[in-house]
Biopython code that builds the backbone (N, CA, C, O; Angstrom):
import numpy as np
from Bio.PDB.StructureBuilder import StructureBuilder

atoms = [
    (1, "MET", "N", (-141.668, -3.350, 126.753)),
    (1, "MET", "CA", (-140.931, -3.367, 128.116)),
    (1, "MET", "C", (-141.108, -4.650, 128.746)),
    (1, "MET", "O", (-140.155, -5.303, 129.172)),
    (2, "VAL", "N", (-142.748, -5.163, 128.839)),
    (2, "VAL", "CA", (-142.592, -6.591, 129.376)),
    (2, "VAL", "C", (-142.267, -7.504, 128.429)),
    (2, "VAL", "O", (-142.321, -8.643, 128.893)),
    (3, "SER", "N", (-141.880, -7.455, 127.032)),
    (3, "SER", "CA", (-141.952, -8.397, 125.764)),
    (3, "SER", "C", (-139.855, -8.553, 126.428)),
    (3, "SER", "O", (-139.170, -9.563, 126.270)),
    (4, "LYS", "N", (-139.491, -7.546, 126.947)),
    (4, "LYS", "CA", (-138.223, -7.345, 126.978)),
    (4, "LYS", "C", (-137.483, -8.519, 128.018)),
    (4, "LYS", "O", (-136.642, -9.381, 127.761)),
    (5, "ARG", "N", (-138.268, -8.109, 129.461)),
    (5, "ARG", "CA", (-137.982, -8.863, 130.819)),
    (5, "ARG", "C", (-138.370, -10.382, 130.340)),
    (5, "ARG", "O", (-137.629, -11.326, 130.618)),
    (6, "LEU", "N", (-139.583, -10.549, 129.600)),
    (6, "LEU", "CA", (-139.699, -12.356, 129.331)),
    (6, "LEU", "C", (-138.817, -12.448, 128.437)),
    (6, "LEU", "O", (-138.099, -13.431, 128.618)),
    (7, "CYS", "N", (-138.513, -11.736, 127.385)),
    (7, "CYS", "CA", (-137.349, -12.643, 126.165)),
    (7, "CYS", "C", (-136.220, -12.852, 127.203)),
    (7, "CYS", "O", (-135.887, -14.031, 127.317)),
    (8, "ALA", "N", (-135.503, -11.896, 128.049)),
    (8, "ALA", "CA", (-134.281, -11.886, 128.886)),
    (8, "ALA", "C", (-134.711, -13.114, 129.941)),
    (8, "ALA", "O", (-133.690, -13.740, 130.227)),
    (9, "GLY", "N", (-135.885, -13.659, 130.608)),
    (9, "GLY", "CA", (-136.197, -14.474, 131.821)),
    (9, "GLY", "C", (-136.087, -15.803, 130.543)),
    (9, "GLY", "O", (-135.453, -16.852, 130.662)),
    (10, "LEU", "N", (-136.478, -15.592, 129.973)),
    (10, "LEU", "CA", (-136.565, -16.961, 129.174)),
    (10, "LEU", "C", (-135.372, -17.746, 128.162)),
    (10, "LEU", "O", (-135.144, -18.800, 127.569)),
    (11, "ALA", "N", (-134.780, -16.315, 128.467)),
    (11, "ALA", "CA", (-133.304, -16.861, 128.125)),
    (11, "ALA", "C", (-132.321, -17.187, 128.951)),
    (11, "ALA", "O", (-131.432, -17.949, 128.572)),
    (12, "VAL", "N", (-132.335, -16.681, 130.147)),
    (12, "VAL", "CA", (-131.860, -17.273, 131.438)),
    (12, "VAL", "C", (-132.459, -18.342, 131.649)),
    (12, "VAL", "O", (-131.737, -19.231, 132.101)),
    (13, "ALA", "N", (-133.709, -18.643, 131.462)),
    (13, "ALA", "CA", (-134.223, -20.061, 132.293)),
    (13, "ALA", "C", (-133.767, -20.721, 131.022)),
    (13, "ALA", "O", (-133.179, -21.683, 131.515)),
    (14, "GLY", "N", (-133.630, -20.867, 129.660)),
    (14, "GLY", "CA", (-132.824, -21.635, 128.696)),
    (14, "GLY", "C", (-131.586, -22.107, 128.968)),
    (14, "GLY", "O", (-131.265, -23.249, 129.295)),
    (15, "LEU", "N", (-130.823, -21.014, 128.787)),
    (15, "LEU", "CA", (-129.421, -21.393, 129.566)),
    (15, "LEU", "C", (-129.385, -22.123, 130.602)),
    (15, "LEU", "O", (-128.692, -23.134, 130.493)),
    (16, "ALA", "N", (-130.180, -21.861, 132.105)),
    (16, "ALA", "CA", (-129.810, -22.833, 133.262)),
    (16, "ALA", "C", (-130.235, -24.375, 132.751)),
    (16, "ALA", "O", (-129.749, -25.385, 133.260)),
    (17, "ALA", "N", (-130.960, -24.388, 131.950)),
    (17, "ALA", "CA", (-131.807, -25.838, 131.650)),
    (17, "ALA", "C", (-130.703, -26.764, 130.595)),
    (17, "ALA", "O", (-130.902, -27.936, 130.273)),
    (18, "ILE", "N", (-129.256, -25.738, 130.070)),
    (18, "ILE", "CA", (-128.972, -26.032, 129.296)),
    (18, "ILE", "C", (-127.845, -26.630, 129.983)),
    (18, "ILE", "O", (-127.404, -27.647, 129.447)),
    (19, "GLY", "N", (-127.111, -26.124, 131.348)),
    (19, "GLY", "CA", (-126.559, -26.065, 132.128)),
    (19, "GLY", "C", (-126.570, -27.621, 132.743)),
    (19, "GLY", "O", (-125.696, -28.482, 132.837)),
    (20, "VAL", "N", (-128.175, -27.555, 133.167)),
    (20, "VAL", "CA", (-128.060, -28.493, 133.906)),
    (20, "VAL", "C", (-128.397, -30.077, 133.186)),
    (20, "VAL", "O", (-128.352, -31.182, 133.727)),
    (21, "ALA", "N", (-128.755, -29.698, 131.716)),
    (21, "ALA", "CA", (-128.692, -31.085, 131.136)),
    (21, "ALA", "C", (-127.275, -31.668, 130.456)),
    (21, "ALA", "O", (-127.106, -32.854, 130.170)),
    (22, "ALA", "N", (-126.067, -30.365, 130.208)),
    (22, "ALA", "CA", (-124.744, -30.739, 130.017)),
    (22, "ALA", "C", (-124.391, -30.866, 131.377)),
    (22, "ALA", "O", (-123.383, -30.198, 131.605)),
    (23, "ALA", "N", (-124.716, -31.317, 132.135)),
    (23, "ALA", "CA", (-123.805, -31.575, 133.502)),
    (23, "ALA", "C", (-123.111, -32.897, 133.354)),
    (23, "ALA", "O", (-123.570, -33.562, 132.426)),
    (24, "PRO", "N", (-122.269, -33.376, 133.921)),
    (24, "PRO", "CA", (-121.896, -34.567, 133.450)),
    (24, "PRO", "C", (-122.928, -35.848, 134.509)),
    (24, "PRO", "O", (-123.661, -35.217, 135.271)),
    (25, "THR", "N", (-123.018, -36.675, 134.597)),
    (25, "THR", "CA", (-123.600, -37.896, 135.768)),
    (25, "THR", "C", (-122.942, -39.167, 135.469)),
    (25, "THR", "O", (-122.222, -39.569, 134.555)),
    (26, "PRO", "N", (-123.437, -39.682, 136.569)),
    (26, "PRO", "CA", (-122.873, -41.277, 136.389)),
    (26, "PRO", "C", (-123.379, -42.408, 135.686)),
    (26, "PRO", "O", (-124.353, -42.916, 136.242)),
    (27, "ALA", "N", (-122.995, -42.975, 134.590)),
    (27, "ALA", "CA", (-123.422, -43.458, 133.664)),
    (27, "ALA", "C", (-124.569, -44.762, 134.488)),
    (27, "ALA", "O", (-124.073, -45.334, 135.459)),
    (28, "GLU", "N", (-125.586, -45.048, 134.199)),
    (28, "GLU", "CA", (-126.359, -46.006, 134.623)),
    (28, "GLU", "C", (-127.182, -46.880, 133.539)),
    (28, "GLU", "O", (-128.249, -46.622, 132.981)),
    (29, "ALA", "N", (-126.407, -47.897, 133.437)),
    (29, "ALA", "CA", (-126.753, -48.962, 132.214)),
    (29, "ALA", "C", (-127.449, -48.379, 130.712)),
    (29, "ALA", "O", (-126.575, -48.245, 129.855)),
    (30, "TRP", "N", (-128.176, -48.187, 130.463)),
    (30, "TRP", "CA", (-128.640, -47.495, 128.753)),
    (30, "TRP", "C", (-129.332, -46.494, 129.112)),
    (30, "TRP", "O", (-129.103, -45.696, 128.203)),
    (31, "TRP", "N", (-130.024, -45.995, 129.820)),
    (31, "TRP", "CA", (-130.615, -44.702, 130.143)),
    (31, "TRP", "C", (-130.793, -44.604, 131.639)),
    (31, "TRP", "O", (-130.625, -45.487, 132.480)),
    (32, "ARG", "N", (-131.349, -42.741, 131.876)),
    (32, "ARG", "CA", (-130.993, -42.795, 133.290)),
    (32, "ARG", "C", (-132.396, -41.937, 133.582)),
    (32, "ARG", "O", (-132.913, -41.184, 132.756)),
    (33, "GLY", "N", (-132.794, -42.144, 134.626)),
    (33, "GLY", "CA", (-133.999, -40.993, 135.280)),
    (33, "GLY", "C", (-134.618, -41.964, 136.163)),
    (33, "GLY", "O", (-134.051, -42.988, 136.544)),
    (34, "GLY", "N", (-135.999, -41.557, 136.533)),
    (34, "GLY", "CA", (-137.094, -42.053, 137.456)),
    (34, "GLY", "C", (-137.016, -41.473, 138.659)),
    (34, "GLY", "O", (-136.129, -40.726, 139.071)),
    (35, "TRP", "N", (-138.091, -41.890, 139.272)),
    (35, "TRP", "CA", (-138.810, -40.997, 140.540)),
    (35, "TRP", "C", (-138.152, -41.842, 142.191)),
    (35, "TRP", "O", (-137.632, -42.949, 142.053)),
    (36, "CYS", "N", (-138.203, -41.481, 143.038)),
    (36, "CYS", "CA", (-138.421, -42.052, 144.099)),
    (36, "CYS", "C", (-139.373, -41.645, 145.206)),
    (36, "CYS", "O", (-139.445, -40.435, 145.422)),
    (37, "CYS", "N", (-140.008, -42.341, 145.834)),
    (37, "CYS", "CA", (-140.936, -41.633, 146.337)),
    (37, "CYS", "C", (-140.506, -41.592, 148.101)),
    (37, "CYS", "O", (-141.420, -41.662, 148.924)),
    (38, "GLY", "N", (-139.484, -41.510, 148.422)),
    (38, "GLY", "CA", (-138.703, -41.662, 149.405)),
    (38, "GLY", "C", (-138.875, -43.015, 150.211)),
    (38, "GLY", "O", (-138.576, -42.835, 151.392)),
    (39, "PHE", "N", (-139.214, -44.140, 149.972)),
    (39, "PHE", "CA", (-139.511, -44.915, 150.825)),
    (39, "PHE", "C", (-138.060, -46.457, 150.451)),
    (39, "PHE", "O", (-137.716, -47.439, 151.108)),
    (40, "GLY", "N", (-137.828, -46.153, 149.725)),
    (40, "GLY", "CA", (-136.753, -46.727, 148.643)),
    (40, "GLY", "C", (-137.302, -47.485, 147.445)),
    (40, "GLY", "O", (-136.663, -48.344, 146.837)),
    (41, "ILE", "N", (-138.564, -47.090, 147.151)),
    (41, "ILE", "CA", (-139.237, -47.314, 145.476)),
    (41, "ILE", "C", (-139.161, -46.801, 144.663)),
    (41, "ILE", "O", (-139.527, -45.626, 144.641)),
    (42, "GLY", "N", (-138.801, -47.235, 143.902)),
    (42, "GLY", "CA", (-138.203, -46.073, 142.725)),
    (42, "GLY", "C", (-139.667, -46.355, 141.318)),
    (42, "GLY", "O", (-139.907, -47.366, 140.659)),
    (43, "PHE", "N", (-140.170, -45.361, 141.318)),
    (43, "PHE", "CA", (-141.036, -45.625, 139.660)),
    (43, "PHE", "C", (-140.100, -45.123, 138.322)),
    (43, "PHE", "O", (-139.578, -44.020, 138.154)),
    (44, "VAL", "N", (-140.073, -46.218, 137.505)),
    (44, "VAL", "CA", (-138.743, -45.481, 136.091)),
    (44, "VAL", "C", (-139.709, -45.892, 135.236)),
    (44, "VAL", "O", (-140.496, -46.825, 135.396)),
    (45, "LEU", "N", (-139.558, -44.750, 133.827)),
    (45, "LEU", "CA", (-140.233, -45.149, 132.814)),
    (45, "LEU", "C", (-139.184, -45.153, 131.862)),
    (45, "LEU", "O", (-138.317, -44.291, 132.001)),
    (46, "PRO", "N", (-139.071, -46.138, 130.707)),
    (46, "PRO", "CA", (-137.890, -46.104, 129.482)),
    (46, "PRO", "C", (-138.140, -45.289, 129.190)),
    (46, "PRO", "O", (-139.240, -44.838, 129.509)),
    (47, "PRO", "N", (-137.070, -44.431, 128.216)),
    (47, "PRO", "CA", (-137.665, -43.823, 127.296)),
    (47, "PRO", "C", (-138.229, -43.861, 125.543)),
    (47, "PRO", "O", (-137.837, -44.423, 124.521)),
    (48, "ILE", "N", (-139.162, -43.084, 125.841)),
    (48, "ILE", "CA", (-140.117, -43.842, 124.363)),
    (48, "ILE", "C", (-139.778, -43.015, 123.056)),
    (48, "ILE", "O", (-140.085, -41.842, 123.269)),
    (49, "VAL", "N", (-139.243, -43.188, 121.742)),
    (49, "VAL", "CA", (-138.917, -42.809, 120.670)),
    (49, "VAL", "C", (-140.562, -42.481, 119.916)),
    (49, "VAL", "O", (-141.398, -43.384, 119.936)),
    (50, "VAL", "N", (-140.771, -41.623, 119.512)),
    (50, "VAL", "CA", (-141.628, -41.970, 118.574)),
    (50, "VAL", "C", (-141.351, -40.705, 117.546)),
    (50, "VAL", "O", (-141.156, -39.494, 117.650)),
    (51, "ALA", "N", (-141.432, -41.557, 116.635)),
    (51, "ALA", "CA", (-140.560, -40.743, 114.816)),
    (51, "ALA", "C", (-141.764, -41.258, 113.940)),
    (51, "ALA", "O", (-142.727, -41.987, 114.176)),
    (52, "PRO", "N", (-141.336, -40.614, 112.894)),
    (52, "PRO", "CA", (-142.098, -41.108, 111.630)),
    (52, "PRO", "C", (-141.476, -42.375, 110.354)),
    (52, "PRO", "O", (-140.393, -42.436, 109.773)),
    (53, "PRO", "N", (-142.460, -43.088, 110.295)),
    (53, "PRO", "CA", (-141.988, -43.755, 109.775)),
    (53, "PRO", "C", (-140.529, -43.520, 108.352)),
    (53, "PRO", "O", (-140.426, -42.479, 107.703)),
    (54, "VAL", "N", (-139.682, -44.626, 108.191)),
    (54, "VAL", "CA", (-139.112, -43.990, 107.260)),
    (54, "VAL", "C", (-138.970, -44.838, 106.235)),
    (54, "VAL", "O", (-138.783, -46.034, 106.460)),
    (55, "TYR", "N", (-139.028, -44.413, 105.139)),
    (55, "TYR", "CA", (-139.123, -44.992, 103.642)),
    (55, "TYR", "C", (-137.652, -45.466, 103.090)),
    (55, "TYR", "O", (-136.896, -44.621, 102.612)),
    (56, "ALA", "N", (-137.367, -46.502, 103.151)),
    (56, "ALA", "CA", (-136.644, -47.574, 102.423)),
    (56, "ALA", "C", (-136.310, -47.920, 101.293)),
    (56, "ALA", "O", (-136.363, -49.143, 101.166)),
    (57, "PRO", "N", (-135.902, -47.248, 100.178)),
    (57, "PRO", "CA", (-136.077, -48.326, 98.844)),
    (57, "PRO", "C", (-135.731, -49.460, 98.675)),
    (57, "PRO", "O", (-134.636, -49.821, 99.108)),
    (58, "PRO", "N", (-136.364, -50.124, 98.164)),
    (58, "PRO", "CA", (-136.082, -51.806, 98.247)),
    (58, "PRO", "C", (-134.241, -52.166, 97.609)),
    (58, "PRO", "O", (-133.604, -51.305, 97.003)),
    (59, "PRO", "N", (-133.993, -52.788, 97.748)),
    (59, "PRO", "CA", (-132.375, -53.193, 97.105)),
    (59, "PRO", "C", (-132.652, -53.625, 95.629)),
    (59, "PRO", "O", (-133.473, -54.423, 95.176)),
    (60, "PRO", "N", (-131.650, -52.800, 94.984)),
    (60, "PRO", "CA", (-131.662, -53.506, 93.642)),
    (60, "PRO", "C", (-131.365, -54.673, 93.431)),
    (60, "PRO", "O", (-130.651, -55.415, 94.106)),
    (61, "PRO", "N", (-132.170, -54.963, 92.022)),
    (61, "PRO", "CA", (-132.254, -56.418, 91.932)),
    (61, "PRO", "C", (-130.584, -56.955, 91.596)),
    (61, "PRO", "O", (-129.668, -56.287, 91.114)),
    (62, "ALA", "N", (-130.580, -58.393, 92.040)),
    (62, "ALA", "CA", (-129.456, -59.136, 91.923)),
    (62, "ALA", "C", (-128.901, -59.097, 90.567)),
    (62, "ALA", "O", (-129.759, -59.435, 89.752)),
    (63, "TYR", "N", (-127.634, -58.770, 89.966)),
    (63, "TYR", "CA", (-127.139, -58.992, 88.659)),
    (63, "TYR", "C", (-126.512, -59.990, 88.505)),
    (63, "TYR", "O", (-125.660, -60.281, 89.344)),
    (64, "TYR", "N", (-126.767, -60.905, 87.268)),
    (64, "TYR", "CA", (-125.837, -61.799, 86.914)),
    (64, "TYR", "C", (-125.563, -62.026, 85.628)),
    (64, "TYR", "O", (-126.384, -62.357, 84.772)),
    (65, "PRO", "N", (-124.377, -61.848, 85.475)),
    (65, "PRO", "CA", (-124.264, -62.055, 83.829)),
    (65, "PRO", "C", (-123.963, -62.805, 83.136)),
    (65, "PRO", "O", (-123.351, -63.833, 83.428)),
    (66, "PRO", "N", (-124.289, -62.498, 82.148)),
    (66, "PRO", "CA", (-124.805, -63.356, 80.813)),
    (66, "PRO", "C", (-123.431, -64.643, 80.727)),
    (66, "PRO", "O", (-122.240, -64.387, 80.905)),
    (67, "PRO", "N", (-123.870, -65.679, 80.488)),
    (67, "PRO", "CA", (-123.131, -67.199, 80.436)),
    (67, "PRO", "C", (-121.718, -66.809, 79.449)),
    (67, "PRO", "O", (-122.111, -66.111, 78.515)),
    (68, "PRO", "N", (-120.700, -66.966, 79.395)),
    (68, "PRO", "CA", (-119.673, -66.851, 78.095)),
    (68, "PRO", "C", (-119.840, -67.140, 76.912)),
    (68, "PRO", "O", (-120.271, -68.293, 76.908)),
    (69, "ALA", "N", (-119.743, -66.732, 75.796)),
    (69, "ALA", "CA", (-120.171, -67.107, 74.489)),
    (69, "ALA", "C", (-119.170, -68.538, 74.156)),
    (69, "ALA", "O", (-119.624, -69.442, 73.453)),
    (70, "TYR", "N", (-117.940, -68.602, 74.677)),
    (70, "TYR", "CA", (-117.488, -69.927, 73.871)),
    (70, "TYR", "C", (-116.667, -70.463, 75.644)),
    (70, "TYR", "O", (-115.967, -69.547, 76.077)),
    (71, "TYR", "N", (-116.692, -71.421, 76.354)),
    (71, "TYR", "CA", (-116.139, -71.977, 76.921)),
    (71, "TYR", "C", (-115.071, -73.098, 76.814)),
    (71, "TYR", "O", (-115.290, -74.298, 76.649)),
    (72, "ALA", "N", (-113.674, -72.371, 76.961)),
    (72, "ALA", "CA", (-112.555, -72.958, 76.584)),
    (72, "ALA", "C", (-112.276, -74.387, 77.040)),
    (72, "ALA", "O", (-112.900, -74.645, 78.069)),
    (73, "PRO", "N", (-111.493, -75.438, 76.568)),
    (73, "PRO", "CA", (-111.421, -76.334, 76.853)),
    (73, "PRO", "C", (-110.413, -76.360, 78.273)),
    (73, "PRO", "O", (-109.865, -75.308, 78.601)),
    (74, "PRO", "N", (-110.223, -77.489, 79.009)),
    (74, "PRO", "CA", (-109.923, -77.552, 80.530)),
    (74, "PRO", "C", (-108.231, -77.474, 80.059)),
    (74, "PRO", "O", (-107.542, -76.814, 80.838)),
    (75, "ALA", "N", (-107.792, -77.840, 79.338)),
    (75, "ALA", "CA", (-106.255, -77.892, 78.824)),
    (75, "ALA", "C", (-105.562, -76.366, 78.846)),
    (75, "ALA", "O", (-104.414, -75.989, 79.081)),
    (76, "ALA", "N", (-106.703, -75.722, 78.518)),
    (76, "ALA", "CA", (-106.319, -73.902, 78.344)),
    (76, "ALA", "C", (-105.850, -73.423, 79.903)),
    (76, "ALA", "O", (-104.898, -72.703, 80.205)),
    (77, "TYR", "N", (-106.678, -73.961, 80.636)),
    (77, "TYR", "CA", (-106.451, -73.565, 82.088)),
    (77, "TYR", "C", (-105.331, -74.208, 83.045)),
    (77, "TYR", "O", (-104.674, -73.485, 83.794)),
    (78, "SER", "N", (-105.127, -75.713, 82.981)),
    (78, "SER", "CA", (-104.135, -76.178, 83.440)),
    (78, "SER", "C", (-102.976, -75.749, 83.207)),
    (78, "SER", "O", (-102.485, -75.257, 82.191)),
    (79, "PRO", "N", (-102.370, -76.066, 84.683)),
    (79, "PRO", "CA", (-100.574, -74.853, 84.094)),
    (79, "PRO", "C", (-99.170, -75.933, 83.415)),
    (79, "PRO", "O", (-99.156, -77.161, 83.497)),
    (80, "GLN", "N", (-98.576, -75.462, 83.059)),
    (80, "GLN", "CA", (-97.474, -75.874, 82.088)),
    (80, "GLN", "C", (-96.918, -76.922, 83.123)),
    (80, "GLN", "O", (-96.707, -76.832, 84.332)),
    (81, "GLY", "N", (-96.772, -77.841, 82.315)),
    (81, "GLY", "CA", (-95.485, -79.045, 82.737)),
    (81, "GLY", "C", (-94.168, -78.937, 83.091)),
    (81, "GLY", "O", (-93.209, -78.648, 82.376)),
    (82, "ARG", "N", (-94.216, -79.259, 84.550)),
    (82, "ARG", "CA", (-92.939, -79.017, 85.224)),
    (82, "ARG", "C", (-91.748, -80.301, 84.427)),
    (82, "ARG", "O", (-92.216, -81.278, 83.842)),
    (83, "ILE", "N", (-90.615, -80.131, 84.512)),
    (83, "ILE", "CA", (-89.021, -80.724, 84.178)),
    (83, "ILE", "C", (-88.606, -80.858, 85.147)),
    (83, "ILE", "O", (-88.239, -80.129, 86.069)),
    (84, "TRP", "N", (-88.698, -82.632, 84.796)),
    (84, "TRP", "CA", (-87.980, -83.211, 86.209)),
    (84, "TRP", "C", (-86.438, -83.061, 86.223)),
    (84, "TRP", "O", (-86.066, -83.733, 85.261)),
    (85, "ILE", "N", (-85.744, -82.716, 86.609)),
    (85, "ILE", "CA", (-84.073, -82.804, 86.410)),
    (85, "ILE", "C", (-83.349, -83.900, 87.432)),
    (85, "ILE", "O", (-83.327, -83.873, 88.663)),
    (86, "PRO", "N", (-82.890, -84.664, 86.720)),
    (86, "PRO", "CA", (-82.269, -85.794, 87.928)),
    (86, "PRO", "C", (-80.768, -85.542, 88.276)),
    (86, "PRO", "O", (-79.807, -85.090, 87.653)),
    (87, "ALA", "N", (-80.959, -85.994, 89.459)),
    (87, "ALA", "CA", (-79.505, -86.062, 90.301)),
    (87, "ALA", "C", (-78.552, -85.929, 89.186)),
    (87, "ALA", "O", (-78.728, -86.478, 88.098)),
    (88, "HIS", "N", (-77.386, -85.076, 89.522)),
    (88, "HIS", "CA", (-76.101, -85.067, 88.482)),
    (88, "HIS", "C", (-75.036, -84.412, 89.056)),
    (88, "HIS", "O", (-75.268, -83.674, 90.014)),
    (89, "TRP", "N", (-73.776, -84.559, 88.602)),
    (89, "TRP", "CA", (-72.492, -84.092, 89.405)),
    (89, "TRP", "C", (-72.841, -82.553, 88.449)),
    (89, "TRP", "O", (-73.529, -82.541, 87.429)),
    (90, "GLN", "N", (-72.188, -81.341, 89.070)),
    (90, "GLN", "CA", (-72.234, -80.091, 88.377)),
    (90, "GLN", "C", (-70.578, -80.078, 88.004)),
    (90, "GLN", "O", (-70.519, -78.851, 88.085)),
    (91, "GLY", "N", (-70.030, -80.228, 87.869)),
    (91, "GLY", "CA", (-68.139, -80.294, 88.100)),
    (91, "GLY", "C", (-67.843, -80.587, 89.465)),
    (91, "GLY", "O", (-67.842, -81.817, 89.479)),
    (92, "THR", "N", (-67.601, -80.206, 90.575)),
    (92, "THR", "CA", (-66.981, -81.197, 91.646)),
    (92, "THR", "C", (-68.376, -81.453, 92.586)),
    (92, "THR", "O", (-68.102, -82.231, 93.500)),
    (93, "ILE", "N", (-69.921, -80.974, 92.618)),
    (93, "ILE", "CA", (-70.960, -80.540, 93.004)),
    (93, "ILE", "C", (-72.018, -81.427, 93.106)),
    (93, "ILE", "O", (-72.666, -81.188, 92.087)),
    (94, "TRP", "N", (-72.674, -82.434, 93.802)),
    (94, "TRP", "CA", (-73.573, -82.587, 93.669)),
    (94, "TRP", "C", (-74.665, -82.065, 93.851)),
    (94, "TRP", "O", (-74.926, -81.581, 94.953)),
    (95, "ILE", "N", (-75.697, -82.033, 92.666)),
    (95, "ILE", "CA", (-77.135, -81.132, 92.606)),
    (95, "ILE", "C", (-78.243, -82.963, 92.658)),
    (95, "ILE", "O", (-78.173, -83.985, 91.974)),
    (96, "PRO", "N", (-78.961, -82.623, 93.604)),
    (96, "PRO", "CA", (-79.895, -83.663, 93.886)),
    (96, "PRO", "C", (-81.136, -83.332, 92.860)),
    (96, "PRO", "O", (-81.484, -82.224, 92.453)),
    (97, "GLY", "N", (-81.533, -84.240, 92.650)),
    (97, "GLY", "CA", (-82.710, -84.637, 91.366)),
    (97, "GLY", "C", (-84.031, -83.292, 91.584)),
    (97, "GLY", "O", (-84.867, -83.806, 92.327)),
    (98, "HIS", "N", (-84.401, -82.116, 91.292)),
    (98, "HIS", "CA", (-85.136, -81.355, 91.543)),
    (98, "HIS", "C", (-86.132, -80.788, 90.119)),
    (98, "HIS", "O", (-85.721, -80.839, 88.960)),
    (99, "TRP", "N", (-87.130, -80.402, 90.421)),
    (99, "TRP", "CA", (-88.269, -80.014, 89.623)),
    (99, "TRP", "C", (-87.769, -78.139, 88.811)),
    (99, "TRP", "O", (-87.380, -77.061, 89.261)),
    (100, "ALA", "N", (-88.011, -78.561, 87.815)),
    (100, "ALA", "CA", (-87.674, -77.103, 86.997)),
    (100, "ALA", "C", (-89.038, -76.192, 86.422)),
    (100, "ALA", "O", (-88.863, -75.130, 85.823)),
]
sb = StructureBuilder()
sb.init_structure("model")
sb.init_model(0)
sb.init_chain("A")
sb.init_seg("    ")
for serial, (resi, resn, name, xyz) in enumerate(atoms, 1):
    if name == "N":
        sb.init_residue(resn, " ", resi, " ")
    sb.init_atom(name, np.array(xyz, "f"), 0.0, 1.0, " ", f" {name:<3s}", serial, name[0])
structure = sb.get_structure()
């Protein structure tokens, strides 16, 4: 009988704690909390986070592909030559010189 009352009391206290924690509060910088002694002097402790060290594997080594087996001559990479069309008449229309 006592354990049922104890469980019910803990459940009510837990729900009350959740309700208080979930209540909206004004934003105060990056954390909230602290105590005031009544004379305008506040005692504040920043949050302390304690966690076990996290294992992060080292990054994989950089992969550099091997050099190509054949270097093509520069002419293979140069664009094809363009042809200059001089100014001329085409019927009754004058066409100025241009690259084709």
